[in-house]
C-alpha positions in Angstrom: -20.8 9.3 34.6 -18.5 11.8 32.8 -15.6 9.6 33.0 -17.3 6.9 31.2 -18.0 9.6 28.4 -14.8 11.0 28.2 -13.0 7.5 28.3 -15.7 6.3 25.5 -14.9 9.6 23.6 -11.0 8.9 23.7 -11.5 5.2 22.5 -13.4 6.5 19.6 -10.7 9.1 18.8 -8.0 6.5 19.1 -9.7 4.1 16.7 -10.1 6.9 14.1 -6.6 7.4 14.5 -5.2 4.2 14.0 -7.7 3.4 11.1 -6.2 6.5 9.0 -2.9 5.2 10.2 -3.4 2.0 8.7 -5.1 3.7 5.9 -1.8 5.8 5.4 0.7 3.0 5.5 -1.4 0.8 2.8 -1.6 4.0 0.3 2.3 4.2 0.9 2.9 0.5 0.7 1.0 0.3 -2.4 3.0 3.4 -4.1 6.1 1.7 -3.0 5.4 -1.4 -4.9 4.0 0.2 -7.6 7.6 1.7 -7.7 9.5 -1.3 -7.5 6.9 -3.1 -10.2 7.8 0.0 -12.5 11.3 -0.3 -11.9 11.2 -4.2 -13.1 9.0 -3.2 -16.2 11.9 -0.5 -16.9 9.2 2.7 -17.0 10.6 6.2 -17.2 10.5 8.3 -13.9 7.1 9.7 -15.4 5.6 6.4 -16.2 6.9 5.5 -12.6 4.8 8.0 -11.0 1.8 7.3 -12.8 2.0 3.6 -12.5 2.5 4.0 -8.6 -0.7 6.2 -8.3 -2.6 3.4 -10.5 -1.6 0.9 -7.9 -2.8 3.0 -5.0 -6.0 3.5 -6.9 -6.2 -0.5 -7.8 -6.5 -0.9 -3.7 -9.7 0.5 -3.7 -11.6 -2.1 -6.0 -12.3 -4.5 -3.2 -11.1 -5.1 0.3 -8.1 -6.8 0.9 -4.5 -7.0 -0.7 -5.9 -9.4 -3.7 -6.8 -6.5 -6.0 -3.9 -4.7 -6.0 -1.5 -8.1 -6.0 -3.7 -8.9 -9.3 -3.2 -5.7 -11.1 0.5 -5.7 -10.3 1.2 -9.4 -11.3 -0.6 -8.7 -14.4 1.1 -5.7 -15.3 4.4 -7.3 -14.8 3.3 -10.7 -16.8 2.0 -8.6 -19.7 5.7 -6.8 -19.7 7.5 -10.0 -19.8 8.9 -9.9 -16.4 9.5 -13.1 -15.0 7.8 -13.3 -11.6 5.2 -15.1 -9.9 2.5 -14.5 -7.3 4.9 -15.4 -4.7 7.4 -13.0 -5.7 4.8 -10.2 -5.7 3.4 -11.1 -2.3 7.0 -11.0 -0.8 7.6 -7.8 -2.4 4.3 -6.7 -1.1 5.5 -7.8 2.5 8.9 -6.0 2.2 7.0 -2.8 1.1 4.7 -2.8 4.1 7.4 -3.0 6.5 9.3 -0.3 4.5 6.1 1.7 4.6 5.6 1.6 8.4 9.2 2.6 8.9 8.7 5.6 6.8 5.7 6.6 8.3 7.1 6.1 11.7 10.1 8.2 11.1 8.2 11.1 9.3 10.1 10.7 5.7 
């Protein structure tokens, strides 16, 4: 019986760690996407930092990535940047890869 309880606790700890890792990678991905969009909008370094934080915060509006995509696409369009939803989604996918790489290397 003890072995089963130990195994169950181990699985719960692994699940919690996996969830935390996924959260951190998503936050880093969103920050990178915000920095990418800020560059497209020619923001200053201070504005870039604030915008990247705003993109991270936007992810808390609803489950999934649609809230982040909607925010970034809307802001880029409002700034007069020539980009469509597919371009933002492609950038989001690239940033996801980079965020996971950075997380795994600890940079």
